[in-house]
Every structure is written in structure tokens, then in C-alpha cells.
N, C-alpha and C positions, 0 to 999 in steps of 0.2 A: 504494500500500500504506500501511497505517497500523500502529499498535501491534498486536502479536500477529499480524502478517501477514494481517489481514483485509482483504478488498476491500470498500470502501464504495460505496454506491449511492444513487440518487435516489428520490424519492417514488413514481414509477411502479413501480420495482422492489419497493419496500416493499409497495405495494398488491397487486401480483401475488403476493407471498409470503403476505400475509394471506389472499388468495383460495385459496391452496393449503392453508390451515389451519395455517400456521406463525406463530410469534411474531416480531415485529421490534422494534427500538429504534433510537434515535439515539445515536451515540457522544457527541454534545455535551450530552445531558441530564445535569443535575447529580446527580439522585437515583440511588442505587445500586439495582439490581434492578427498574427501571422497564421495562415492555414493553407492546406493543399486541397485540391479537388480535381476531378477529371473533366475535361472538355471533350464531349463527343461531337463529331462532325455532323452537320445537318446538310440538307440539299443545297443550301446557299453558301456553305462553308468552302473556303479554299483549301482547307486541310482535309485529307482523306483518311487519316488515322486519328484515333483518340490520343490525347496527351495530358500530362499532369501539369497544372499551373498552380502558382502560389499567389495568395493575397499578401502583399508586403505590409510592414508596419505602417507605411504611408497610405495604404489602401489601394495601391496599384496592383494590377494583375500581370504577372510575368510567367513565361515558361519556367519550369523547374527541373533541375538535374540533381539527382541524388549524389551526395558526397560519401566518401568512405565512412565518415563519422555517422551519417544518417543511416547507412546500411547496417552498421553494427549497434546502433542505439537501441536501447530497450525502454525508452521514455515516450513512446508514441501514445497518443490519446485522441479521443474524439474532440473536435473543435466545437465550440458553442455556436 
């Protein structure tokens, strides 16, 4: 258990939750309000494959790439 009695998980769990359409974040990220989600292409999208994007601490949406630290982290949780 951790702060707020939330159970923390690994990257596999986080990816499964993203696939379910939920948002996830790492407790260890410094920025407030940061989270990840999956963008699925639509008929009007220029993208042809799904991708993971991040909402930054400033509220911008950017493509996200997983770091070595993120892969090995066990502090993943659902984002509010």
C-alpha cells in the first residue's frame, strides 16, 4: 500500500488499463496532473495506428515514449 491506500502496479498492469480506455500515471512523476491515455485513430485521423499520449503538467497533450525507469517502475496507478 502507499499514500491514500492505493495499490501500485507495474507497466503490464498500466498497459492493460490503457487498453480498457482508462487513464494511468506514475506516482513518482514530479508534475502534478500528468497522465497517459490511448488515442485510437478515427476515419478522419491521419494516424493509422493507436498510440499513447501524455497530458503534461501544463495541460498539453504530447506523444509519449516509455523510458527504462517507466518500464521497471512499480508505482503505476489509475489517474483521476
